[in-house]
N, CA and C atoms as a LAMMPS dump frame, in Angstrom:
ITEM: TIMESTEP
0
ITEM: NUMBER OF ATOMS
561
ITEM: BOX BOUNDS ff ff ff
-5.0000000000000000e+02 5.0000000000000000e+02
-5.0000000000000000e+02 5.0000000000000000e+02
-5.0000000000000000e+02 5.0000000000000000e+02
ITEM: ATOMS id mol type element x y z
1 1 1 N 0.969 -1.375 0.158
2 1 2 C -0.147 -0.021 -0.014
3 1 3 C 0.978 1.205 -0.183
4 2 1 N 0.86 2.038 -0.852
5 2 2 C 1.715 3.024 -1.23
6 2 3 C 1.222 4.133 -0.202
7 3 1 N 0.138 4.124 0.107
8 3 2 C -0.622 5.302 0.985
9 3 3 C 0.254 5.282 2.474
10 4 1 N 0.314 3.622 2.793
11 4 2 C 1.175 3.669 3.888
12 4 3 C 2.554 4.548 3.994
13 5 1 N 3.146 4.106 2.944
14 5 2 C 4.572 4.934 2.727
15 5 3 C 4.218 6.547 3.05
16 6 1 N 3.415 6.927 2.313
17 6 2 C 2.931 8.404 2.134
18 6 3 C 2.494 8.721 3.554
19 7 1 N 1.93 7.991 4.528
20 7 2 C 1.544 8.303 5.801
21 7 3 C 2.886 8.491 6.632
22 8 1 N 3.833 7.537 6.49
23 8 2 C 4.982 7.51 7.063
24 8 3 C 5.827 8.718 6.944
25 9 1 N 5.88 9.201 5.431
26 9 2 C 6.786 10.581 5.2
27 9 3 C 6.236 11.436 5.502
28 10 1 N 4.787 11.902 5.204
29 10 2 C 4.133 13.223 5.443
30 10 3 C 3.02 13.263 6.777
31 11 1 N 2.764 12.099 7.341
32 11 2 C 2.013 12.262 8.367
33 11 3 C 0.391 11.561 8.032
34 12 1 N -0.297 11.339 8.796
35 12 2 C -1.642 10.64 8.33
36 12 3 C -2.706 11.672 8.396
37 13 1 N -2.469 12.577 7.7
38 13 2 C -3.571 13.669 7.51
39 13 3 C -4.717 13.307 6.456
40 14 1 N -5.741 13.957 6.825
41 14 2 C -6.955 13.613 5.993
42 14 3 C -6.6 14.245 4.534
43 15 1 N -5.852 15.32 4.302
44 15 2 C -5.68 15.731 2.908
45 15 3 C -4.611 14.734 2.042
46 16 1 N -3.958 14.418 2.805
47 16 2 C -2.999 12.983 2.031
48 16 3 C -3.967 11.819 1.614
49 17 1 N -4.965 11.606 2.283
50 17 2 C -5.885 10.421 1.695
51 17 3 C -6.876 10.932 0.755
52 18 1 N -7.227 12.279 0.825
53 18 2 C -8.055 12.78 -0.271
54 18 3 C -7.303 12.723 -1.684
55 19 1 N -6.195 13.368 -1.29
56 19 2 C -5.156 13.545 -2.467
57 19 3 C -4.932 12.051 -3.027
58 20 1 N -4.582 11.2 -2.373
59 20 2 C -4.325 9.879 -3.04
60 20 3 C -5.63 9.549 -3.639
61 21 1 N -6.708 9.449 -3.076
62 21 2 C -8.113 9.129 -3.697
63 21 3 C -8.182 9.727 -5.149
64 22 1 N -7.893 11.189 -5.055
65 22 2 C -8.222 12.003 -6.401
66 22 3 C -7.027 11.474 -7.581
67 23 1 N -5.858 11.169 -7.033
68 23 2 C -4.978 10.888 -7.912
69 23 3 C -5.161 9.505 -8.705
70 24 1 N -5.692 8.579 -7.917
71 24 2 C -5.795 7.143 -8.249
72 24 3 C -7.001 6.855 -8.849
73 25 1 N -8.081 7.467 -8.611
74 25 2 C -9.451 6.964 -8.934
75 25 3 C -10.384 8.342 -9.768
76 26 1 N -9.73 9.479 -9.829
77 26 2 C -10.218 10.491 -10.257
78 26 3 C -11.844 10.511 -10.055
79 27 1 N -12.184 10.443 -8.574
80 27 2 C -13.463 10.588 -8.048
81 27 3 C -14.133 11.815 -8.278
82 28 1 N -15.517 11.748 -8.049
83 28 2 C -16.144 13.025 -8.052
84 28 3 C -15.812 13.397 -6.399
85 29 1 N -16.164 14.68 -6.073
86 29 2 C -15.941 15.207 -4.931
87 29 3 C -16.703 14.491 -3.937
88 30 1 N -18 14.388 -4.065
89 30 2 C -19.076 13.459 -3.22
90 30 3 C -18.266 12.294 -2.57
91 31 1 N -18.073 11.378 -3.606
92 31 2 C -17.231 10.243 -3.503
93 31 3 C -15.894 10.16 -2.805
94 32 1 N -15.214 11.238 -3.181
95 32 2 C -13.844 11.477 -2.184
96 32 3 C -14.333 11.62 -0.929
97 33 1 N -15.089 12.367 -0.524
98 33 2 C -15.498 12.617 0.934
99 33 3 C -16.186 11.418 1.572
100 34 1 N -17.035 10.613 0.96
101 34 2 C -17.393 9.378 1.451
102 34 3 C -16.304 8.422 1.485
103 35 1 N -15.328 8.2 0.656
104 35 2 C -14.306 7.251 0.951
105 35 3 C -13.425 7.681 1.712
106 36 1 N -13.03 9.103 1.916
107 36 2 C -12.148 9.383 2.826
108 36 3 C -12.711 9.433 4.455
109 37 1 N -13.921 9.355 4.448
110 37 2 C -14.345 9.228 6.118
111 37 3 C -14.352 7.598 6.312
112 38 1 N -14.741 6.762 5.11
113 38 2 C -14.775 5.142 5.21
114 38 3 C -13.199 5.167 5.647
115 39 1 N -12.288 5.526 4.961
116 39 2 C -10.932 5.31 5.246
117 39 3 C -10.459 5.935 6.645
118 40 1 N -10.822 6.758 6.837
119 40 2 C -10.842 7.36 8.169
120 40 3 C -10.917 6.535 9.539
121 41 1 N -12.124 5.668 9.099
122 41 2 C -12.671 4.674 10.268
123 41 3 C -11.851 3.47 10.008
124 42 1 N -11.315 3.117 9.056
125 42 2 C -10.883 1.839 9.014
126 42 3 C -9.288 1.791 8.711
127 43 1 N -8.718 2.078 7.642
128 43 2 C -7.454 2.34 7.33
129 43 3 C -6.705 3.07 8.179
130 44 1 N -7.03 4.345 8.403
131 44 2 C -6.196 5.457 9.389
132 44 3 C -6.048 4.557 10.676
133 45 1 N -7.364 4.123 11.121
134 45 2 C -7.178 3.652 12.646
135 45 3 C -6.243 2.441 12.631
136 46 1 N -6.368 1.572 11.557
137 46 2 C -5.408 0.346 11.749
138 46 3 C -4.152 0.81 11.438
139 47 1 N -3.547 1.876 10.754
140 47 2 C -2.524 2.391 10.55
141 47 3 C -1.888 2.757 11.871
142 48 1 N -2.54 3.649 12.473
143 48 2 C -2.225 4.178 13.777
144 48 3 C -1.824 3.205 14.599
145 49 1 N -2.502 2.159 14.993
146 49 2 C -2.264 1.347 15.829
147 49 3 C -1.101 0.249 15.641
148 50 1 N -0.806 0.19 14.238
149 50 2 C 0.262 -0.57 13.856
150 50 3 C 1.675 0.231 13.86
151 51 1 N 1.406 1.459 13.549
152 51 2 C 2.356 2.296 13.716
153 51 3 C 2.9 2.643 15.165
154 52 1 N 1.877 2.725 16.032
155 52 2 C 2.282 3.052 17.423
156 52 3 C 3.065 1.822 18.062
157 53 1 N 2.49 0.467 17.566
158 53 2 C 3.163 -0.74 18.03
159 53 3 C 4.466 -0.788 17.489
160 54 1 N 4.771 -0.402 16.603
161 54 2 C 6.167 -0.279 15.798
162 54 3 C 7.153 0.997 16.435
163 55 1 N 6.552 1.55 17.529
164 55 2 C 7.306 2.734 17.989
165 55 3 C 7.717 3.726 17.029
166 56 1 N 6.798 4.049 16.006
167 56 2 C 6.905 5.065 15.113
168 56 3 C 8.419 4.915 14.263
169 57 1 N 8.706 3.619 13.98
170 57 2 C 10.118 3.413 13.623
171 57 3 C 9.756 3.072 12.126
172 58 1 N 9.995 3.635 11.159
173 58 2 C 9.797 3.08 9.564
174 58 3 C 10.113 1.701 9.428
175 59 1 N 11.295 1.345 9.519
176 59 2 C 12.023 -0.172 9.322
177 59 3 C 11.115 -0.998 10.085
178 60 1 N 10.929 -0.744 11.279
179 60 2 C 10.218 -1.68 12.24
180 60 3 C 8.908 -1.972 11.711
181 61 1 N 8.403 -1.068 11.086
182 61 2 C 6.873 -0.636 10.796
183 61 3 C 6.659 -1.902 9.576
184 62 1 N 7.794 -1.32 8.624
185 62 2 C 7.678 -2.154 7.304
186 62 3 C 7.967 -3.774 7.349
187 63 1 N 8.829 -3.876 8.425
188 63 2 C 9.265 -5.265 8.607
189 63 3 C 8.134 -6.227 9.26
190 64 1 N 7.463 -5.317 10.478
191 64 2 C 6.434 -6.2 11.156
192 64 3 C 5.237 -6.32 10.22
193 65 1 N 4.861 -5.308 9.521
194 65 2 C 3.778 -4.995 8.848
195 65 3 C 3.638 -5.289 7.289
196 66 1 N 4.7 -6.244 6.807
197 66 2 C 4.889 -6.325 5.308
198 66 3 C 3.641 -6.901 4.703
199 67 1 N 3.131 -7.948 5.377
200 67 2 C 2.113 -8.566 4.923
201 67 3 C 0.746 -7.813 4.664
202 68 1 N 0.421 -6.908 5.898
203 68 2 C -0.54 -6.198 5.917
204 68 3 C -0.346 -5.065 4.657
205 69 1 N 0.676 -4.621 4.469
206 69 2 C 0.91 -3.776 3.574
207 69 3 C 0.506 -4.007 2.202
208 70 1 N 1.301 -5.378 1.835
209 70 2 C 1.108 -5.623 0.607
210 70 3 C -0.351 -6.273 0.289
211 71 1 N -1.462 -6.598 1.188
212 71 2 C -2.437 -7.021 0.927
213 71 3 C -3.538 -5.933 0.514
214 72 1 N -4.59 -6.388 -0.088
215 72 2 C -5.873 -5.181 -0.358
216 72 3 C -6.377 -4.57 0.539
217 73 1 N -6.847 -3.356 0.471
218 73 2 C -7.683 -2.743 1.288
219 73 3 C -9.07 -2.564 0.207
220 74 1 N -10.223 -2.776 0.863
221 74 2 C -11.33 -2.469 0.079
222 74 3 C -12.005 -1.256 1.123
223 75 1 N -12.64 -0.317 0.226
224 75 2 C -13.446 0.868 0.651
225 75 3 C -14.588 0.85 0.252
226 76 1 N -15.653 1.131 1.173
227 76 2 C -17.107 1.251 0.673
228 76 3 C -17.296 2.721 0.322
229 77 1 N -17.706 2.761 -0.888
230 77 2 C -18.114 4.1 -1.64
231 77 3 C -19.482 4.564 -1.122
232 78 1 N -20.251 3.861 -0.748
233 78 2 C -21.513 4.317 -0.204
234 78 3 C -21.738 4.137 1.142
235 79 1 N -22.612 4.744 1.584
236 79 2 C -23.403 4.609 3.263
237 79 3 C -22.315 5.139 4.119
238 80 1 N -21.141 5.929 3.519
239 80 2 C -20.313 6.238 4.763
240 80 3 C -20.738 7.713 5.519
241 81 1 N -21.599 8.366 4.876
242 81 2 C -21.794 9.593 5.374
243 81 3 C -23.212 9.223 6.558
244 82 1 N -23.6 8.303 6.664
245 82 2 C -24.647 7.854 7.614
246 82 3 C -24.372 8.154 9.14
247 83 1 N -25.216 8.862 9.88
248 83 2 C -24.617 9.09 11.045
249 83 3 C -25.343 7.669 11.861
250 84 1 N -24.791 7.34 12.987
251 84 2 C -25.185 6.218 13.6
252 84 3 C -26.648 6.578 14.245
253 85 1 N -27.653 5.796 14.272
254 85 2 C -28.867 5.955 14.751
255 85 3 C -28.969 5.778 16.589
256 86 1 N -29.81 6.497 17.147
257 86 2 C -29.975 5.911 18.501
258 86 3 C -30.23 4.766 18.898
259 87 1 N -29.61 4.326 19.914
260 87 2 C -29.822 2.942 20.419
261 87 3 C -31.453 2.707 20.78
262 88 1 N -31.596 1.423 20.502
263 88 2 C -32.954 1.122 20.84
264 88 3 C -33.232 1.04 22.285
265 89 1 N -34.579 1.395 22.827
266 89 2 C -34.986 1.375 23.88
267 89 3 C -35.023 2.944 24.266
268 90 1 N -36.072 3.477 25.178
269 90 2 C -36.38 4.647 25.572
270 90 3 C -35.624 4.854 26.741
271 91 1 N -35.17 3.88 27.66
272 91 2 C -34.773 4.172 28.839
273 91 3 C -33.253 4.333 28.85
274 92 1 N -32.784 5.444 29.691
275 92 2 C -31.594 5.882 29.565
276 92 3 C -30.87 5.723 31.173
277 93 1 N -29.501 5.578 31.309
278 93 2 C -29.211 5.579 32.533
279 93 3 C -29.045 4.29 33.145
280 94 1 N -29.118 4.427 34.423
281 94 2 C -28.818 3.216 35.488
282 94 3 C -29.984 2.776 35.579
283 95 1 N -29.826 1.362 35.694
284 95 2 C -31.539 0.503 35.551
285 95 3 C -31.887 0.837 37.147
286 96 1 N -33.319 0.747 37.368
287 96 2 C -34.04 1.113 38.422
288 96 3 C -33.883 -0.332 39.429
289 97 1 N -33.713 0.263 40.841
290 97 2 C -33.368 -1.002 41.485
291 97 3 C -34.547 -0.972 42.85
292 98 1 N -35.238 -1.857 43.116
293 98 2 C -36.19 -1.555 44.459
294 98 3 C -35.335 -1.176 45.641
295 99 1 N -35.893 -0.014 46.488
296 99 2 C -35.063 0.287 47.629
297 99 3 C -35.085 -0.721 48.483
298 100 1 N -35.941 -1.576 48.682
299 100 2 C -35.999 -2.767 49.833
300 100 3 C -34.736 -3.592 49.446
301 101 1 N -34.563 -4.077 48.295
302 101 2 C -33.451 -4.968 47.64
303 101 3 C -32.079 -4.285 48.047
304 102 1 N -32.024 -3.022 47.696
305 102 2 C -30.842 -2.26 47.93
306 102 3 C -30.427 -2.265 49.686
307 103 1 N -31.624 -1.81 50.225
308 103 2 C -31.291 -1.811 51.784
309 103 3 C -31.05 -3.024 52.505
310 104 1 N -31.534 -4.319 51.798
311 104 2 C -31.169 -5.559 52.356
312 104 3 C -29.905 -5.849 52.092
313 105 1 N -29.606 -5.607 50.871
314 105 2 C -28.006 -5.786 50.617
315 105 3 C -26.958 -5.021 51.356
316 106 1 N -27.4 -3.894 51.338
317 106 2 C -26.592 -3.006 52.56
318 106 3 C -26.575 -3.347 53.951
319 107 1 N -27.437 -3.771 54.354
320 107 2 C -27.807 -4.464 55.865
321 107 3 C -26.821 -5.934 55.762
322 108 1 N -26.889 -6.6 54.992
323 108 2 C -26.164 -8.075 54.838
324 108 3 C -24.582 -7.544 54.776
325 109 1 N -24.241 -6.838 54.058
326 109 2 C -22.981 -6.475 53.845
327 109 3 C -22.434 -5.635 55.425
328 110 1 N -23.228 -4.796 55.998
329 110 2 C -22.794 -4.232 57.23
330 110 3 C -22.824 -5.489 58.356
331 111 1 N -23.723 -6.434 58.638
332 111 2 C -23.684 -7.462 59.432
333 111 3 C -22.528 -8.392 59.177
334 112 1 N -22.113 -8.384 58.123
335 112 2 C -20.795 -9.166 57.624
336 112 3 C -19.424 -8.535 57.981
337 113 1 N -19.452 -7.184 57.748
338 113 2 C -18.381 -6.682 57.918
339 113 3 C -18.008 -6.19 59.604
340 114 1 N -19.372 -5.885 60.354
341 114 2 C -19.2 -5.48 61.621
342 114 3 C -20.101 -6.612 62.429
343 115 1 N -19.527 -6.852 63.824
344 115 2 C -20.103 -8.041 64.578
345 115 3 C -21.463 -7.212 64.828
346 116 1 N -22.212 -8.069 65.528
347 116 2 C -23.534 -7.785 65.828
348 116 3 C -23.57 -6.989 67.156
349 117 1 N -22.405 -7.232 67.973
350 117 2 C -22.381 -6.525 69.103
351 117 3 C -22.153 -5.015 68.86
352 118 1 N -21.296 -4.896 67.833
353 118 2 C -20.71 -3.563 67.224
354 118 3 C -22.288 -2.943 66.959
355 119 1 N -23.004 -3.305 66.065
356 119 2 C -24.131 -2.68 65.695
357 119 3 C -25.259 -2.441 66.491
358 120 1 N -25.36 -3.132 67.576
359 120 2 C -26.246 -2.877 68.802
360 120 3 C -25.72 -1.815 69.684
361 121 1 N -24.55 -1.8 69.796
362 121 2 C -23.78 -0.575 70.6
363 121 3 C -24.174 0.606 69.786
364 122 1 N -23.896 0.603 68.441
365 122 2 C -23.907 2.026 67.813
366 122 3 C -25.572 2.103 67.571
367 123 1 N -26.601 1.482 67.566
368 123 2 C -28.025 1.635 67.506
369 123 3 C -28.263 2.112 68.853
370 124 1 N -27.614 1.467 69.849
371 124 2 C -28.07 2.062 71.337
372 124 3 C -27.683 3.419 71.656
373 125 1 N -26.404 3.626 70.856
374 125 2 C -25.842 5.201 71.18
375 125 3 C -26.542 5.972 70.068
376 126 1 N -27.151 5.611 69.087
377 126 2 C -28.215 6.623 68.4
378 126 3 C -29.257 6.922 69.161
379 127 1 N -29.859 5.966 69.763
380 127 2 C -31.148 6.219 70.599
381 127 3 C -30.804 7.155 71.918
382 128 1 N -29.619 6.796 72.389
383 128 2 C -29.178 7.605 73.379
384 128 3 C -28.681 8.983 73.187
385 129 1 N -28.444 9.287 72.088
386 129 2 C -27.879 10.676 71.708
387 129 3 C -29.212 11.437 71.297
388 130 1 N -30.15 10.866 70.522
389 130 2 C -31.376 11.32 69.688
390 130 3 C -32.218 11.815 70.809
391 131 1 N -32.298 10.615 71.831
392 131 2 C -33.661 10.974 72.987
393 131 3 C -33.052 12.183 73.966
394 132 1 N -31.625 12.294 73.821
395 132 2 C -30.946 13.137 74.946
396 132 3 C -31.466 12.792 76.381
397 133 1 N -31.312 11.741 76.74
398 133 2 C -31.652 10.731 77.971
399 133 3 C -30.414 11.217 78.958
400 134 1 N -30.886 11.183 80.334
401 134 2 C -30.177 11.624 81.302
402 134 3 C -30.067 10.073 82.023
403 135 1 N -29.002 10.089 82.834
404 135 2 C -28.564 8.696 83.516
405 135 3 C -29.791 7.875 84.064
406 136 1 N -30.789 8.69 84.917
407 136 2 C -31.915 7.674 85.339
408 136 3 C -32.678 7.239 84.34
409 137 1 N -33.14 7.758 83.308
410 137 2 C -34.192 7.47 82.328
411 137 3 C -33.341 6.322 81.57
412 138 1 N -31.99 6.687 81.279
413 138 2 C -31.333 5.479 80.62
414 138 3 C -31.203 4.143 81.395
415 139 1 N -31.218 4.398 82.553
416 139 2 C -31.191 3.056 83.869
417 139 3 C -32.505 2.322 83.521
418 140 1 N -33.496 3.21 83.524
419 140 2 C -35.016 2.728 83.328
420 140 3 C -35.17 1.814 82.212
421 141 1 N -34.688 2.444 81.034
422 141 2 C -34.909 2.064 79.873
423 141 3 C -33.692 0.448 79.728
424 142 1 N -32.906 0.56 80.353
425 142 2 C -32.008 -0.581 80.251
426 142 3 C -32.694 -1.868 81.237
427 143 1 N -33.136 -1.333 82.295
428 143 2 C -33.572 -2.292 83.294
429 143 3 C -35.121 -3.032 82.795
430 144 1 N -35.866 -2.237 81.929
431 144 2 C -36.951 -3.125 81.749
432 144 3 C -36.791 -4.084 80.818
433 145 1 N -35.797 -4.3 79.945
434 145 2 C -35.931 -5.391 79.169
435 145 3 C -34.984 -6.572 80.171
436 146 1 N -34.02 -6.067 81.087
437 146 2 C -33.381 -7.063 81.709
438 146 3 C -34.242 -7.752 82.799
439 147 1 N -35.569 -7.398 83.152
440 147 2 C -36.31 -7.851 83.806
441 147 3 C -36.617 -9.153 83.177
442 148 1 N -36.793 -9.385 81.881
443 148 2 C -37.082 -10.358 81.054
444 148 3 C -35.83 -11.124 80.675
445 149 1 N -34.862 -10.744 81.196
446 149 2 C -33.516 -11.378 81.05
447 149 3 C -32.83 -11.368 79.63
448 150 1 N -33.118 -10.155 79.033
449 150 2 C -32.684 -9.857 77.936
450 150 3 C -31.764 -8.555 77.791
451 151 1 N -30.566 -8.417 77.473
452 151 2 C -29.554 -7.49 77.492
453 151 3 C -29.856 -6.984 76.006
454 152 1 N -30.203 -5.669 76.033
455 152 2 C -30.263 -4.685 74.812
456 152 3 C -29.421 -3.822 74.653
457 153 1 N -29.407 -2.944 75.864
458 153 2 C -28.44 -1.87 75.782
459 153 3 C -27.301 -2.314 76.699
460 154 1 N -26.159 -1.648 76.222
461 154 2 C -24.89 -1.51 76.829
462 154 3 C -25.038 -0.582 78.052
463 155 1 N -23.817 -0.849 79.064
464 155 2 C -23.727 0.026 80.391
465 155 3 C -23.786 1.519 79.95
466 156 1 N -24.313 2.237 81.122
467 156 2 C -24.154 3.828 80.802
468 156 3 C -23.15 4.355 80.445
469 157 1 N -21.902 3.823 81.191
470 157 2 C -20.669 4.345 81.096
471 157 3 C -20.018 4.148 79.681
472 158 1 N -20.53 3.422 79.244
473 158 2 C -19.9 3.071 77.876
474 158 3 C -20.523 3.741 76.784
475 159 1 N -22.182 4.027 77.088
476 159 2 C -22.426 4.723 76.193
477 159 3 C -22.04 6.253 76.556
478 160 1 N -21.993 6.781 77.69
479 160 2 C -21.661 8.359 77.986
480 160 3 C -20.254 8.527 77.462
481 161 1 N -19.402 7.523 77.141
482 161 2 C -18.087 7.499 76.768
483 161 3 C -18.06 7.643 75.525
484 162 1 N -18.741 6.943 74.792
485 162 2 C -19.05 7.334 73.061
486 162 3 C -19.684 8.256 72.959
487 163 1 N -20.786 8.951 73.963
488 163 2 C -21.689 10.027 73.22
489 163 3 C -20.224 11.195 73.444
490 164 1 N -19.621 11.182 74.2
491 164 2 C -18.695 12.333 74.642
492 164 3 C -17.543 12.362 73.517
493 165 1 N -17.239 10.949 72.841
494 165 2 C -16.374 11.082 71.608
495 165 3 C -16.908 11.542 70.455
496 166 1 N -18.196 11.62 70.259
497 166 2 C -19.036 12.095 69.178
498 166 3 C -18.882 13.772 69.035
499 167 1 N -18.735 14.285 70.285
500 167 2 C -18.738 15.73 70.308
501 167 3 C -17.055 16.266 70.352
502 168 1 N -16.773 17.433 69.727
503 168 2 C -15.404 17.958 69.675
504 168 3 C -15.04 18.078 71.098
505 169 1 N -13.982 18.379 71.379
506 169 2 C -13.243 18.798 72.654
507 169 3 C -13.578 20.395 72.837
508 170 1 N -13.866 20.775 74.195
509 170 2 C -13.717 22.402 74.372
510 170 3 C -12.617 23.115 73.861
511 171 1 N -11.486 22.536 74.151
512 171 2 C -10.157 23.357 73.747
513 171 3 C -10.175 23.465 72.298
514 172 1 N -10.966 22.668 71.481
515 172 2 C -10.763 22.869 69.914
516 172 3 C -11.847 23.941 69.405
517 173 1 N -12.531 24.432 70.646
518 173 2 C -13.628 25.642 70.157
519 173 3 C -13.234 26.684 70.996
520 174 1 N -13.648 27.969 70.259
521 174 2 C -13.317 29.197 70.919
522 174 3 C -14.707 30.201 70.745
523 175 1 N -15.302 30.533 71.786
524 175 2 C -16.474 31.178 71.584
525 175 3 C -16.409 32.583 72.299
526 176 1 N -16.548 33.722 71.543
527 176 2 C -16.753 35.094 71.981
528 176 3 C -17.78 35.743 71.749
529 177 1 N -18.298 37.147 72.122
530 177 2 C -19.413 37.578 72.027
531 177 3 C -19.423 37.732 70.369
532 178 1 N -18.45 38.069 69.697
533 178 2 C -18.482 38.329 68.405
534 178 3 C -18.404 37.325 67.364
535 179 1 N -17.95 36.214 67.804
536 179 2 C -17.649 35.195 66.952
537 179 3 C -17.433 33.801 67.566
538 180 1 N -17.21 32.642 66.772
539 180 2 C -17.092 31.312 67.415
540 180 3 C -16.292 30.694 66.234
541 181 1 N -15.507 30.153 66.853
542 181 2 C -14.169 29.442 66.015
543 181 3 C -14.127 28.171 66.382
544 182 1 N -14.176 27.203 65.352
545 182 2 C -13.844 25.738 65.488
546 182 3 C -12.826 25.161 64.704
547 183 1 N -11.98 24.505 65.073
548 183 2 C -10.729 24.048 64.701
549 183 3 C -11.38 22.691 63.609
550 184 1 N -10.816 22.594 62.238
551 184 2 C -11.293 21.358 61.476
552 184 3 C -11.258 20.279 61.844
553 185 1 N -10.404 19.786 62.695
554 185 2 C -10.191 18.383 63.352
555 185 3 C -11.238 18.31 64.138
556 186 1 N -11.676 19.378 64.845
557 186 2 C -12.882 19.051 65.754
558 186 3 C -14.328 18.577 65.123
559 187 1 N -14.345 18.896 63.627
560 187 2 C -15.506 18.763 62.931
561 187 3 C -15.439 17.161 62.448
């Protein structure tokens, strides 16, 4: 393929393809553009891959691709200007999944990654913080299931310690009449 040699000498630009087609086939202008587009999609693409794999070395390219260069290359003269149509189907994007299925999958993953004791402790901590319970109320809450010999909530001291860890230290905050400042690490 003498066009490959032209690509190596002058670069693989479109005008080289157009000039090559005009010289060899004396085609009409419409046919030249059709053939050029088809050659761009097929020949130029293959040439670029092979040229890069030869590390842009002419001797290596000619040696490695001798059979491909001497082989015939067929170009379609028609239907090259057609744009691809839209894909079939009306739905685009990510497929819909039921929330319950997703929730169940996440719950299974959490229970596998963390132990049940850890999850129960965190749930109890969430209740403790959200309810803003005092010690007496929390003790009542703990003791009611204990009467039935079921331990649902961890000890108050553990919960209080975990609650304090959720909030930033006072040394990290500065509050004055005109402003309040919190270090980023405290957030």
